[in-house]
C-alpha positions as CSV (number, residue, x, y, z in Angstrom):
1,X,16.3,-23.7,-4.2
2,X,16.9,-20.0,-4.8
3,X,15.8,-17.4,-2.2
4,X,13.6,-14.5,-3.2
5,X,15.4,-11.4,-2.2
6,X,14.5,-7.7,-2.5
7,X,17.6,-6.2,-4.1
8,X,16.4,-2.7,-4.8
9,X,13.6,-0.3,-3.7
10,X,12.2,3.0,-5.0
11,X,9.4,5.3,-4.3
12,X,7.8,8.4,-5.8
13,X,6.2,10.9,-3.3
14,X,4.5,13.8,-5.1
15,X,6.6,16.9,-4.1
16,X,4.6,19.9,-5.4
17,X,1.1,19.3,-4.0
18,X,1.4,19.0,-0.2
19,X,-2.2,19.1,1.1
20,X,-2.8,19.9,4.8
21,X,-6.0,19.3,6.7
22,X,-7.1,22.9,6.3
23,X,-7.5,22.3,2.6
24,X,-10.8,20.5,3.3
25,X,-13.2,23.4,3.5
26,X,-16.0,21.3,1.8
27,X,-19.5,20.8,3.2
28,X,-19.1,17.3,4.7
29,X,-22.3,15.3,4.7
30,X,-23.6,12.1,6.2
31,X,-24.1,9.0,4.1
32,X,-27.8,9.9,3.6
33,X,-27.0,13.4,2.5
34,X,-27.9,15.2,5.7
35,X,-25.7,17.9,7.2
36,X,-23.1,17.0,9.8
37,X,-23.9,19.3,12.8
38,X,-20.2,19.9,13.6
39,X,-18.2,22.6,12.0
40,X,-15.3,21.6,9.7
41,X,-12.5,22.6,12.1
42,X,-14.1,20.2,14.7
43,X,-14.4,17.4,12.2
44,X,-10.8,17.9,11.0
45,X,-9.5,17.9,14.5
46,X,-11.3,14.7,15.4
47,X,-10.1,13.2,12.1
48,X,-6.4,14.0,13.0
49,X,-6.8,12.5,16.4
50,X,-8.1,9.2,15.1
51,X,-6.0,8.8,11.9
52,X,-2.9,10.7,12.8
53,X,-2.9,12.3,9.3
54,X,-1.8,16.0,9.3
55,X,-1.2,16.2,5.5
56,X,-1.0,14.1,2.4
57,X,0.4,14.4,-1.1
58,X,-1.5,14.7,-4.4
59,X,0.1,14.1,-7.8
60,X,0.6,16.9,-10.3
61,X,-2.4,17.2,-12.6
62,X,-0.5,15.9,-15.6
63,X,0.8,12.7,-13.9
64,X,-1.1,9.4,-13.9
65,X,-0.7,6.3,-11.8
66,X,1.4,4.7,-14.5
67,X,3.7,7.7,-14.5
68,X,4.1,7.5,-10.7
69,X,4.8,3.8,-11.0
70,X,7.4,4.4,-13.7
71,X,9.2,7.0,-11.6
72,X,9.3,4.7,-8.5
73,X,10.5,1.8,-10.8
74,X,13.4,3.7,-12.2
75,X,14.7,4.2,-8.7
76,X,14.2,0.5,-7.8
77,X,16.0,-0.7,-10.9
78,X,18.9,1.7,-10.3
79,X,19.1,0.7,-6.6
80,X,19.2,-3.0,-7.6
81,X,21.9,-2.3,-10.2
82,X,20.2,-4.5,-12.8
83,X,19.7,-4.3,-16.5
84,X,16.0,-3.5,-17.1
85,X,16.0,-5.8,-20.1
86,X,16.6,-8.7,-17.7
87,X,13.3,-8.3,-15.9
88,X,11.1,-11.3,-16.4
89,X,7.8,-9.9,-14.9
90,X,6.4,-6.5,-14.1
91,X,3.6,-6.8,-11.6
92,X,1.6,-3.6,-10.9
93,X,-0.8,-3.4,-8.0
94,X,-3.5,-0.6,-8.1
95,X,-7.2,-0.2,-7.7
96,X,-8.4,2.3,-10.2
97,X,-5.9,2.4,-13.1
98,X,-5.0,5.7,-14.7
99,X,-7.5,8.4,-13.8
100,X,-7.0,11.8,-15.4
101,X,-7.6,14.9,-13.3
102,X,-11.3,15.8,-13.3
103,X,-12.2,12.7,-15.3
104,X,-14.9,10.2,-14.4
105,X,-13.4,7.1,-16.0
106,X,-10.5,4.8,-15.3
107,X,-8.2,3.9,-18.1
108,X,-7.1,0.3,-18.0
109,X,-6.4,-0.3,-21.6
110,X,-3.6,-1.2,-22.0
111,X,-2.8,-2.3,-18.4
112,X,-1.0,0.0,-16.1
113,X,1.9,-2.6,-16.1
114,X,2.1,-2.4,-19.9
115,X,2.2,1.4,-19.7
116,X,5.0,1.3,-17.1
117,X,7.0,-1.2,-19.3
118,X,6.5,1.2,-22.2
119,X,7.7,4.2,-20.2
120,X,10.7,2.2,-19.0
121,X,11.5,1.5,-22.6
122,X,11.9,-2.2,-22.1
123,X,12.1,-4.0,-25.5
124,X,12.3,-7.6,-24.3
125,X,9.0,-9.2,-25.2
126,X,9.6,-12.0,-22.7
127,X,9.2,-9.4,-19.9
128,X,5.6,-10.1,-19.1
129,X,3.6,-7.2,-17.6
130,X,0.3,-7.5,-15.8
131,X,-1.9,-5.8,-13.2
132,X,-3.3,-7.1,-10.0
133,X,-6.3,-5.6,-8.1
134,X,-6.1,-6.8,-4.5
135,X,-7.0,-3.7,-2.6
136,X,-4.4,-2.0,-0.4
137,X,-2.5,-5.3,0.1
138,X,-1.8,-5.5,-3.7
139,X,1.9,-4.7,-3.5
140,X,2.5,-7.3,-0.8
141,X,0.6,-9.8,-2.8
142,X,2.7,-8.9,-5.8
143,X,5.8,-9.7,-3.9
144,X,4.3,-13.1,-2.9
145,X,3.6,-13.8,-6.6
146,X,7.1,-12.8,-7.5
147,X,8.4,-15.4,-5.0
148,X,6.1,-18.0,-6.6
149,X,7.5,-17.3,-10.1
150,X,11.1,-17.6,-8.7
151,X,10.3,-20.8,-6.8
152,X,8.8,-22.3,-10.0
153,X,11.9,-21.2,-11.9
154,X,9.8,-19.1,-14.2
155,X,11.6,-15.9,-13.3
156,X,14.9,-14.6,-11.9
157,X,14.0,-10.9,-11.7
158,X,10.6,-9.4,-11.0
159,X,9.6,-5.7,-10.7
160,X,6.7,-5.2,-8.3
161,X,5.0,-1.9,-8.1
162,X,2.2,-0.3,-6.1
163,X,0.8,2.9,-7.5
164,X,-2.3,5.0,-7.0
165,X,-3.9,8.4,-7.4
166,X,-6.7,8.2,-4.9
167,X,-7.2,11.9,-4.8
168,X,-9.1,11.6,-8.1
169,X,-11.7,9.1,-6.9
170,X,-12.8,10.7,-3.6
171,X,-16.1,12.4,-2.8
172,X,-15.4,15.9,-1.5
173,X,-18.5,15.7,0.7
174,X,-17.3,12.5,2.5
175,X,-15.1,12.9,5.6
176,X,-13.1,9.9,4.5
177,X,-11.8,11.9,1.5
178,X,-9.3,13.3,4.0
179,X,-7.6,9.9,4.4
180,X,-6.5,9.3,0.9
181,X,-3.4,10.3,-1.0
182,X,-1.3,9.6,-4.1
183,X,2.1,7.9,-4.5
184,X,4.0,4.9,-5.7
185,X,6.5,2.4,-4.4
186,X,8.4,-0.4,-6.2
187,X,11.0,-3.1,-5.6
188,X,13.1,-5.6,-7.5
189,X,12.7,-9.2,-6.3
190,X,15.6,-11.5,-7.5
191,X,16.5,-15.1,-7.2
192,X,19.7,-15.9,-5.4
193,X,21.4,-18.9,-3.9
194,X,24.3,-16.8,-2.4
195,X,22.4,-15.3,0.5
196,X,20.3,-16.4,3.4
197,X,18.3,-13.2,3.1
198,X,14.8,-13.1,1.5
199,X,11.2,-14.2,2.0
200,X,10.9,-16.9,4.6
201,X,7.1,-17.3,4.8
202,X,3.8,-15.6,4.1
203,X,0.1,-15.7,4.7
204,X,-2.7,-14.4,2.5
205,X,-6.5,-14.4,2.8
206,X,-9.7,-13.1,1.2
207,X,-12.9,-12.6,3.3
208,X,-15.8,-12.1,0.9
209,X,-19.1,-12.7,2.6
210,X,-20.4,-9.6,4.4
211,X,-16.8,-8.3,4.3
212,X,-16.8,-7.9,0.5
213,X,-18.8,-4.6,0.7
214,X,-16.7,-2.9,3.4
215,X,-14.9,-0.9,0.7
216,X,-16.8,-0.2,-2.4
217,X,-17.6,2.3,-5.2
218,X,-20.6,4.5,-4.5
219,X,-22.3,7.7,-5.3
220,X,-21.6,11.1,-3.7
221,X,-23.1,11.9,-0.3
222,X,-24.5,15.1,-2.0
223,X,-27.8,14.0,-3.4
224,X,-27.6,16.8,-6.0
225,X,-24.6,15.2,-7.6
226,X,-24.9,12.8,-10.6
227,X,-25.6,9.3,-8.9
228,X,-23.9,7.6,-11.8
229,X,-20.5,9.1,-11.0
230,X,-18.9,6.8,-8.4
231,X,-16.3,7.4,-5.7
232,X,-14.3,5.3,-3.2
233,X,-16.4,4.6,-0.1
234,X,-15.9,2.6,3.1
235,X,-17.6,1.5,6.3
236,X,-14.8,2.6,8.5
237,X,-16.0,1.1,11.8
238,X,-16.5,-2.3,10.2
239,X,-13.1,-2.2,8.6
240,X,-11.5,-1.2,12.0
241,X,-13.2,-4.1,13.8
242,X,-12.3,-6.6,11.0
243,X,-8.7,-5.5,10.9
244,X,-8.2,-5.7,14.6
245,X,-9.3,-9.3,14.7
246,X,-7.9,-10.7,11.4
247,X,-4.7,-8.9,10.6
248,X,-2.9,-10.0,13.8
249,X,-4.0,-13.6,13.1
250,X,-2.6,-13.5,9.6
251,X,0.7,-12.0,10.8
252,X,0.9,-14.8,13.5
253,X,0.2,-17.4,10.8
254,X,3.1,-16.2,8.7
255,X,5.4,-15.9,11.7
256,X,4.5,-19.3,13.1
257,X,5.1,-20.8,9.6
258,X,8.6,-19.3,9.5
259,X,9.6,-20.9,12.8
260,X,11.1,-17.5,14.0
261,X,10.6,-16.3,17.5
262,X,8.5,-13.1,18.0
263,X,11.4,-11.6,19.9
264,X,13.5,-11.7,16.8
265,X,11.2,-9.5,14.8
266,X,12.9,-6.1,14.5
267,X,10.3,-4.1,12.4
268,X,6.7,-4.4,11.2
269,X,6.0,-2.5,8.0
270,X,2.2,-2.3,8.0
271,X,-0.2,-0.6,5.6
272,X,-0.5,3.0,6.6
273,X,-4.3,3.1,6.9
274,X,-5.1,4.8,10.2
275,X,-2.6,5.4,13.0
276,X,-4.9,4.2,15.9
277,X,-5.9,1.1,13.9
278,X,-2.3,0.2,13.0
279,X,-1.2,0.7,16.7
280,X,-4.1,-1.5,17.9
281,X,-3.2,-4.2,15.3
282,X,0.4,-4.3,16.4
283,X,-0.6,-4.4,20.0
284,X,-2.9,-7.3,19.4
285,X,-0.3,-9.1,17.4
286,X,2.2,-9.1,20.3
287,X,-0.6,-9.9,22.7
288,X,-1.1,-13.2,20.8
289,X,2.4,-14.1,22.0
290,X,1.8,-12.6,25.5
291,X,4.4,-10.0,24.8
292,X,4.5,-6.2,25.1
293,X,4.9,-4.2,21.9
294,X,8.5,-3.2,21.5
295,X,9.1,0.6,21.2
296,X,9.8,1.7,17.6
297,X,8.9,-1.6,16.0
298,X,6.3,0.0,13.7
299,X,7.6,2.8,11.5
300,X,5.0,5.3,10.4
301,X,4.7,7.8,7.6
302,X,0.9,8.3,7.6
303,X,1.2,11.7,9.4
304,X,2.7,13.4,6.4
305,X,1.8,11.1,3.5
306,X,-1.7,9.9,4.3
307,X,-3.0,6.6,2.9
308,X,-1.9,5.9,-0.6
309,X,-3.2,2.3,-0.6
310,X,-0.9,-0.1,-2.4
311,X,1.9,2.4,-2.3
312,X,2.1,2.7,1.5
313,X,4.1,-0.4,2.4
314,X,6.7,-0.2,-0.4
315,X,7.1,3.6,0.2
316,X,7.6,3.0,3.9
317,X,10.1,0.2,3.3
318,X,12.1,2.3,0.8
319,X,12.3,5.3,3.1
320,X,13.6,3.2,6.0
321,X,16.1,1.3,3.9
322,X,17.4,4.5,2.5
323,X,17.8,6.0,6.0
324,X,15.2,8.8,5.3
325,X,13.0,8.1,8.4
326,X,14.4,9.4,11.7
327,X,15.3,6.8,14.3
328,X,14.3,3.9,12.0
329,X,16.7,1.5,10.3
330,X,17.0,-2.1,9.2
331,X,20.3,-3.9,9.5
332,X,21.7,-7.0,7.7
333,X,20.1,-10.2,9.2
334,X,17.1,-8.4,10.7
335,X,13.7,-10.1,10.6
336,X,10.9,-7.8,9.3
337,X,7.2,-8.3,8.6
338,X,5.4,-6.7,5.7
339,X,1.6,-6.7,6.3
340,X,-1.6,-5.1,4.8
341,X,-5.3,-5.2,4.8
342,X,-7.8,-3.7,2.3
343,X,-10.7,-4.1,-0.1
344,X,-11.8,-7.6,-0.7
345,X,-11.5,-7.9,2.2
346,X,-7.9,-9.0,1.7
347,X,-5.2,-9.6,4.2
348,X,-1.6,-10.7,3.8
349,X,1.8,-10.8,5.6
350,X,5.3,-11.7,4.7
351,X,8.2,-12.6,7.1
352,X,11.5,-11.5,5.6
353,X,15.1,-11.7,6.6
354,X,17.0,-8.6,5.4
């Protein structure tokens, strides 16, 4: 049976709109609309200490999520060295579709995947394009779906994209608005029988009882704003506690299924959500095996790029594979883990041999 191998990666990081923490001179409010007693500089400093985020990137006003996905895809296709007409599926993970600057509606008709296919100029009608909405783990889930198509002999080449413009769905009065950013990452997953590289195992879960509302669409914290205009909202403490318990367990389930020893894992590419949370997740993961966390096992880009949701893991992977992250590299034969957590609440992890 053919292995599912990532043969090319690409990312698009907005270059012209670098937004540092001092950009946020808004009047931050509590959820009930009351004033936060602390001054903005104090709030921002606490925010940086918890999340690790110093700056983030916003897309140019004339670019949409589909544009970002297209730009990342071009690089992944070139990196893989394939003919774009040979792609069997285009899977695009996102949460809000195309949102124009200063608009209050998402554009999902046609799908973002169809728009990306159009921008790529792919004429082959047998290249099927569709979207998945799976929260921040959407790109990882897309890679899992690509493997399923390959195993079922329904595809030989799949383009998987994660793209988002979260800067356009944030409430400026919500402190959490400082977390989010824009960007896109993509990869080509191919079927091959000539290599022992590829996806070895995975785990994927949805928790949808009380967890379903941890991330949601809600009104502005400013009670003077139109209550019918909605923004991305979250219960940060609940997500933190949920992730610390469940993400390490999912990673362990995937690794145990692979039969690979924890000591053989070289890198963990985890969703860039919050530096302290990610560090705690990795620590707990290794603690499940009664092991200390190896130094440098978790590459991070959140400090400069923020949380771009579905784009964080593929962007991180692309930067490391291209040698663009200092003191971080992956070599042939290395075992890596891709993992994410987000709205749903959804969790997934992939064990992969490079």
